[in-house]
ROPAFI-585275 format. One line per field, with one value per residue (C-alpha): residue in three letters; chain; x, y, z. Coordinates in Angstrom, 3 decimals, m for minus. Layout:
N
aa: ALA	...
ch: A	...
X: X	...
Y: Y	...
Z: Z	...
END
This chain:
391
aa: MET	THR	PHE	SER	SER	SER	ILE	LEU	SER	ARG	HIS	GLN	LEU	TRP	PRO	ARG	PRO	ARG	LEU	HIS	ARG	LEU	LEU	SER	ASP	ALA	TRP	THR	ASN	GLY	CYS	ALA	ALA	PRO	SER	ARG	CYS	LEU	SER	THR	ASP	GLY	PRO	SER	LEU	HIS	PRO	VAL	ILE	GLY	GLU	ASN	SER	VAL	GLU	LEU	LEU	GLY	HIS	SER	TYR	PRO	ARG	ASP	ASP	PHE	THR	ASN	VAL	THR	PRO	LYS	ILE	LEU	GLY	LYS	VAL	GLY	ARG	HIS	LEU	HIS	ASN	GLN	PRO	TYR	HIS	PRO	LEU	TRP	LEU	ILE	LYS	GLU	ARG	ILE	LYS	ALA	HIS	PHE	TYR	SER	SER	TYR	ILE	GLY	ARG	TRP	GLY	ASN	PRO	VAL	PHE	SER	VAL	HIS	ASP	ASN	LEU	SER	PRO	VAL	VAL	THR	VAL	GLU	GLN	ASN	PHE	ASP	SER	LEU	LEU	ILE	PRO	ALA	ASP	HIS	PRO	SER	ARG	LYS	PRO	GLY	ASP	ASN	TYR	TYR	LEU	ASN	ARG	THR	THR	MET	LEU	ARG	ALA	HIS	THR	SER	ALA	HIS	GLN	ARG	GLU	LEU	VAL	ARG	SER	GLY	LEU	ASP	ALA	PHE	LEU	LEU	ALA	GLY	ASP	VAL	TYR	ARG	ARG	ASP	GLU	ILE	ASP	ALA	SER	HIS	TYR	PRO	VAL	PHE	HIS	GLN	MET	GLU	GLY	VAL	ARG	LEU	PHE	SER	ASN	HIS	GLU	LEU	PHE	SER	LYS	VAL	PRO	ASN	GLY	GLU	ASP	LEU	SER	LEU	PHE	GLU	ARG	GLY	GLY	ARG	ARG	THR	PRO	HIS	LYS	GLN	GLU	SER	HIS	THR	LEU	GLU	ALA	VAL	LYS	LEU	VAL	GLU	PHE	ASP	LEU	LYS	GLN	THR	LEU	THR	ARG	LEU	VAL	THR	HIS	LEU	PHE	GLY	SER	ASP	VAL	ASP	VAL	ARG	TRP	VAL	ASP	CYS	TYR	PHE	PRO	PHE	THR	HIS	PRO	SER	PHE	GLU	LEU	GLU	VAL	ARG	PHE	GLN	GLY	ASP	TRP	MET	GLU	VAL	LEU	GLY	CYS	GLY	VAL	MET	GLU	GLN	GLU	LEU	LEU	ASN	SER	ALA	GLY	ALA	GLY	ASN	LYS	LEU	GLY	TRP	ALA	PHE	GLY	LEU	GLY	LEU	GLU	ARG	LEU	ALA	MET	ILE	LEU	TYR	SER	ILE	PRO	ASP	ILE	ARG	LEU	PHE	TRP	SER	ARG	ASP	GLU	ARG	PHE	LEU	LYS	GLN	PHE	ARG	VAL	GLU	ASP	VAL	GLN	GLN	PRO	ILE	CYS	PHE	GLN	VAL	GLN	THR	HIS	THR	ASN	GLN	THR	LEU	CYS	PHE	SER	PRO	PHE	CYS	CYS	HIS	HIS	LEU	CYS	GLN	ARG	ILE	LEU	GLY	ASN	THR	LYS	THR	PHE	LEU	LEU
ch: A	A	A	A	A	A	A	A	A	A	A	A	A	A	A	A	A	A	A	A	A	A	A	A	A	A	A	A	A	A	A	A	A	A	A	A	A	A	A	A	A	A	A	A	A	A	A	A	A	A	A	A	A	A	A	A	A	A	A	A	A	A	A	A	A	A	A	A	A	A	A	A	A	A	A	A	A	A	A	A	A	A	A	A	A	A	A	A	A	A	A	A	A	A	A	A	A	A	A	A	A	A	A	A	A	A	A	A	A	A	A	A	A	A	A	A	A	A	A	A	A	A	A	A	A	A	A	A	A	A	A	A	A	A	A	A	A	A	A	A	A	A	A	A	A	A	A	A	A	A	A	A	A	A	A	A	A	A	A	A	A	A	A	A	A	A	A	A	A	A	A	A	A	A	A	A	A	A	A	A	A	A	A	A	A	A	A	A	A	A	A	A	A	A	A	A	A	A	A	A	A	A	A	A	A	A	A	A	A	A	A	A	A	A	A	A	A	A	A	A	A	A	A	A	A	A	A	A	A	A	A	A	A	A	A	A	A	A	A	A	A	A	A	A	A	A	A	A	A	A	A	A	A	A	A	A	A	A	A	A	A	A	A	A	A	A	A	A	A	A	A	A	A	A	A	A	A	A	A	A	A	A	A	A	A	A	A	A	A	A	A	A	A	A	A	A	A	A	A	A	A	A	A	A	A	A	A	A	A	A	A	A	A	A	A	A	A	A	A	A	A	A	A	A	A	A	A	A	A	A	A	A	A	A	A	A	A	A	A	A	A	A	A	A	A	A	A	A	A	A	A	A	A	A	A	A	A	A	A	A	A	A	A	A	A	A	A	A	A	A	A	A	A	A	A	A	A	A	A	A	A	A	A	A	A	A	A	A	A	A	A
X: 82.882	81.408	82.633	80.958	79.263	75.989	74.607	77.337	76.262	72.687	73.049	76.688	77.146	80.401	80.622	79.206	80.463	79.969	81.845	81.048	83.227	84.985	85.809	83.252	84.631	84.415	80.925	79.338	81.069	80.311	81.690	80.756	80.110	76.521	75.079	75.102	74.561	76.432	74.277	73.286	71.356	71.961	70.609	69.869	68.540	64.778	63.650	59.919	57.943	54.700	51.543	52.590	56.323	59.593	61.636	65.343	68.514	66.615	64.807	61.284	60.663	57.121	55.967	54.710	54.219	58.001	58.511	59.777	62.215	61.573	62.203	64.861	66.782	66.447	67.712	71.058	71.427	73.829	75.595	78.754	80.503	83.363	84.024	83.854	87.411	88.584	85.613	86.946	85.522	87.238	90.500	90.288	89.432	92.339	94.741	93.767	93.934	97.358	98.662	97.534	98.763	102.244	102.600	101.324	102.860	102.575	105.439	104.873	104.821	101.038	98.990	97.806	94.503	91.932	89.541	85.770	83.940	81.049	78.744	75.029	73.677	70.508	70.933	68.788	67.929	69.790	72.952	72.702	71.959	71.867	75.165	76.805	75.269	73.010	70.095	66.578	65.362	68.303	67.191	69.439	66.917	64.065	62.441	62.932	66.689	66.846	65.499	63.518	62.317	60.238	60.521	63.313	65.209	66.785	69.445	72.541	73.199	76.894	79.294	79.776	76.634	78.959	81.607	80.415	79.987	83.507	85.052	83.000	84.397	87.860	89.277	91.641	92.424	90.235	89.080	85.426	83.951	80.408	77.435	75.336	71.928	70.639	67.724	69.106	68.716	70.207	72.718	76.282	77.720	74.847	73.279	71.191	73.482	77.202	80.161	82.193	85.387	86.380	89.126	89.358	92.370	92.371	95.219	95.808	97.764	100.928	100.526	100.090	102.779	105.395	107.685	107.193	109.855	108.486	105.381	104.685	103.658	101.055	97.433	94.679	92.019	91.424	88.667	86.852	87.980	85.917	85.116	86.925	87.311	90.475	89.396	86.618	85.955	87.419	90.574	93.909	95.204	98.466	96.597	94.342	97.238	99.106	95.997	95.333	98.936	98.754	95.431	96.635	99.942	98.143	95.727	98.349	100.336	97.206	96.362	100.023	99.912	96.767	97.458	101.254	103.931	103.379	99.711	98.726	96.595	94.962	92.935	89.634	87.906	84.334	81.652	80.445	78.271	80.617	84.046	85.593	87.693	86.708	88.391	88.017	90.998	91.045	93.324	93.976	92.622	92.549	93.170	90.347	90.305	88.188	87.173	87.990	87.334	86.191	87.802	88.326	88.985	86.219	83.685	84.568	80.916	80.889	83.962	82.528	79.351	81.455	83.428	86.610	86.368	90.045	91.191	91.255	90.778	90.439	88.186	87.944	85.563	85.723	83.657	85.048	83.142	84.624	88.180	87.526	86.000	89.052	91.767	90.253	88.622	85.126	82.652	79.385	78.703	75.965	78.533	79.710	76.522	77.108	77.596	78.849	82.192	83.304	83.330	84.507	87.327	89.331	89.886	91.242	94.829	97.463	98.575	95.921	98.318	98.427	97.207	93.987	92.303	88.815	88.076	84.450	84.350	81.989	82.744	84.080	86.452	84.315	84.192	80.792	78.937	77.489	74.829	71.932	69.762	72.253	72.593	68.813	68.615	71.666	69.833	66.740	68.741	70.238	67.403	64.224	61.882	62.663	62.778	64.240	64.412	64.762	61.362
Y: 102.606	99.903	100.342	97.004	96.454	95.814	98.001	100.576	101.580	102.143	103.484	104.442	102.414	100.566	97.876	94.421	91.060	90.800	88.114	87.716	84.836	83.213	79.621	79.635	76.502	74.489	75.781	75.439	72.398	70.093	66.566	62.948	62.251	62.162	65.500	65.953	69.021	70.115	69.884	72.987	71.144	72.156	74.258	77.923	80.859	81.067	84.689	85.259	87.419	87.970	89.754	92.971	92.658	91.064	89.300	89.280	88.895	89.312	92.488	93.209	95.580	96.809	96.058	98.720	99.272	99.110	95.692	93.315	90.947	87.249	84.135	82.974	86.227	86.459	82.889	84.132	86.711	85.403	82.880	85.045	83.211	85.715	84.715	80.930	79.550	78.008	79.225	80.749	84.165	83.960	83.086	86.148	88.376	86.963	87.442	91.087	91.568	89.915	92.173	95.345	94.116	93.367	96.322	99.184	99.288	102.151	103.761	101.400	98.273	97.963	97.614	100.943	99.475	98.027	95.345	95.227	92.179	91.475	94.483	93.741	93.986	95.644	99.391	102.475	103.981	107.074	105.029	103.262	106.315	109.735	109.333	108.686	111.744	109.654	111.936	111.213	110.663	108.484	105.273	103.132	103.631	101.873	98.891	97.005	97.124	96.697	94.614	96.744	95.708	98.887	102.467	103.358	100.062	97.758	95.163	97.111	97.389	98.066	97.976	101.724	102.125	101.854	104.235	107.381	105.673	104.225	107.559	109.267	106.808	108.237	105.688	107.031	103.754	100.660	97.697	96.640	93.361	92.024	90.565	92.939	92.578	93.809	92.444	91.104	88.450	85.103	83.380	82.070	85.519	87.340	86.642	88.905	88.322	88.866	90.134	93.301	94.577	98.177	100.336	103.914	106.044	109.634	112.146	115.237	118.161	116.982	113.337	114.202	116.865	115.900	114.266	116.924	119.650	122.842	120.869	123.232	125.804	123.514	122.994	120.437	123.060	126.282	128.869	130.022	127.053	125.384	121.787	120.438	116.933	116.658	117.906	119.066	122.747	122.801	120.779	122.049	120.341	119.462	117.621	115.721	114.570	113.228	111.407	110.028	108.837	107.079	105.464	104.146	102.959	101.134	99.369	98.526	96.825	94.956	93.529	92.675	90.751	88.911	88.332	88.307	90.795	90.396	91.443	94.251	97.004	100.161	103.000	104.225	107.461	106.950	108.419	107.618	109.934	109.601	110.194	112.710	112.142	108.470	105.547	101.888	99.553	96.913	93.904	91.893	88.369	85.670	88.343	90.665	93.723	93.123	95.706	94.497	97.521	101.123	103.908	107.635	110.677	110.858	113.647	116.262	116.717	113.097	113.635	116.865	115.064	112.379	114.889	114.604	117.877	118.658	115.620	114.302	110.646	107.927	104.904	101.756	98.813	95.392	92.215	89.136	86.749	88.390	87.854	84.318	83.254	84.540	83.373	79.957	79.159	78.881	78.776	79.816	82.431	80.257	77.660	79.923	79.017	75.279	73.209	70.258	68.850	68.312	72.074	73.154	70.658	72.023	75.278	73.811	74.939	75.712	78.895	81.362	82.444	78.939	78.835	76.839	75.710	74.453	71.022	69.980	66.286	63.643	61.325	58.845	61.478	61.925	65.471	67.023	68.113	71.600	71.064	73.545	70.972	70.755	74.524	74.887	72.378	73.800	77.120	75.439	73.703	76.994	79.419	77.418	77.455	80.801	82.150	85.615	87.215	85.849	87.205
Z: 108.412	106.775	103.298	101.397	96.116	94.697	97.487	96.956	93.478	94.653	98.151	98.814	101.975	102.568	99.872	100.628	99.357	95.633	93.723	90.052	88.922	91.858	91.071	88.286	86.683	89.889	90.568	87.144	85.687	88.611	88.582	88.122	91.774	93.079	94.157	97.930	100.037	103.138	106.230	108.147	110.819	114.398	117.227	116.617	118.573	118.870	118.985	119.151	116.737	118.585	117.587	119.317	119.915	118.836	121.510	120.685	122.762	126.002	124.958	123.760	120.853	120.073	116.546	114.152	110.429	109.817	111.409	108.711	110.430	109.885	111.979	109.521	109.783	113.555	113.764	112.452	115.223	117.822	115.602	115.710	112.877	113.029	116.651	116.227	116.449	113.173	111.188	107.926	108.823	112.204	110.472	108.225	111.178	113.173	110.266	109.971	113.727	113.933	111.180	112.939	116.318	114.997	112.626	114.780	118.250	120.722	122.612	125.565	123.419	123.336	120.119	118.742	117.493	119.882	118.592	119.132	117.774	120.128	119.826	119.476	115.908	117.237	116.782	116.510	113.157	114.347	114.894	111.563	109.424	111.102	112.955	109.578	107.907	105.679	104.659	105.872	102.309	101.266	99.499	101.704	104.534	102.721	104.497	101.257	101.856	105.647	108.513	110.941	114.396	114.360	113.117	115.542	115.870	113.306	112.626	111.616	107.894	108.508	111.428	111.013	113.117	116.148	114.920	116.671	120.047	119.913	118.937	121.644	124.197	123.536	121.104	118.449	116.660	116.529	114.480	114.544	113.264	113.241	111.411	109.295	107.674	104.306	102.321	99.086	96.450	97.403	95.185	95.308	96.033	97.797	101.180	103.444	106.440	106.078	108.087	107.930	109.494	109.589	110.972	112.186	113.048	114.298	114.397	116.478	115.063	116.813	115.782	112.126	111.738	114.343	111.775	109.103	108.756	110.300	111.252	114.125	111.538	109.967	110.996	110.524	109.921	108.054	108.165	105.101	103.051	100.375	99.559	96.515	95.060	97.160	100.603	102.913	103.525	107.056	106.300	105.066	101.965	103.745	106.508	104.116	101.964	104.998	106.280	102.802	102.511	105.881	104.952	101.606	103.030	105.851	103.507	100.904	103.653	104.748	101.323	100.767	104.044	102.938	99.232	99.056	98.132	94.390	94.452	92.071	93.626	92.371	93.875	92.455	93.469	94.709	96.983	100.507	102.659	105.632	104.014	101.622	99.667	99.291	97.572	96.724	96.789	94.065	93.654	90.519	91.017	88.335	85.715	86.814	89.046	92.146	94.746	98.254	100.464	100.648	102.623	102.954	105.109	107.704	107.399	110.005	110.959	112.093	114.290	115.668	116.744	118.444	120.518	118.453	116.590	117.154	115.145	111.584	110.755	108.174	108.038	105.954	105.709	104.081	103.766	105.523	103.241	100.182	101.408	102.648	99.326	97.483	99.860	100.684	97.318	98.834	95.916	97.596	100.262	101.801	102.847	105.661	107.549	107.273	110.440	108.395	109.536	105.944	105.609	109.042	109.618	106.706	108.584	111.831	111.457	114.073	112.322	111.139	108.389	106.888	103.266	102.828	99.630	100.412	98.947	98.559	99.515	100.847	103.750	101.188	99.740	96.643	95.384	95.940	92.820	92.969	90.330	90.081	91.888	94.731	94.905	95.230	98.056	99.793	99.803	101.250	103.973	105.078	104.437	104.290	101.313	99.708	96.195	95.787	99.221	102.706	103.697
END
């Protein structure tokens, strides 16, 4: 599910990229070199917002009073930054994928987790909210926070919008990556289009208890149970604790793979509509604790609606931009949309695991100055003339 965190505190969706102080010295101090901005020129998709309809990805969507997508936003649809070889978001996705492929192998030598990274960002409102048990009056549904094509169709606000359909297709373990859209203020760490990656794993009674002594006497479910801070009403405590252990072990291994074996991690209890219990995983970075993902035991009602009512599962979600900014020292989230070779060439590496420290340079090897003036014009080059929102 897409667990991403400015949005989290208000609307309890998966946390989105939120970086308070990344590379603050490099960003605010600037340098003596002349201010120059990375180019974002280049071809883009040209959807059409007509008087009565919106044309997007070969489909026509009738307009109504909810329609609030803009040409600038629709121009980002189809860029697929997470699928562009050697783009920093692609590198992060590939690193995560490689870790799961090598660490979780089935009995026949095949990867346990399948990967899905090319699903259309156009989804129904039912997919984006109802399928994830988000109430009809929940504030996360507001047009002021989302991009609607019309009352029934929107650009997904999280990759979790596809979770039910993938579980319904019979998948028990998968990773899902894609671009997501949320109206937000624009600055160095916030952008209305970003990228998420999430994972889901389901367990049958046998899969969960097969290695437990006397596991044949244990069950995933109980009747007449009650919801507590530690479990859902239909789950046994034994089953939840095993699923929680597997979830936390899996994600601790992932962040150790990404950040190194000496990384400090901690777990924080939290709330999401689609998991219970729910947690955030934080890592210590430059002396501060930073949340990198959200996760939890999937709500059984969600699994029941997807035809997997005989299984328990966990889910997690993370922001690719957040990880790339930390791991590659990228100072501004808007740079991910740059087509400038000075940015892109630094990520053309033979090994996706190779450490990279982004260097901001001109063609003459002068360090670029990110002065406030430059930041403003970088924003204009990428977004057009905008102030607070990408409207």
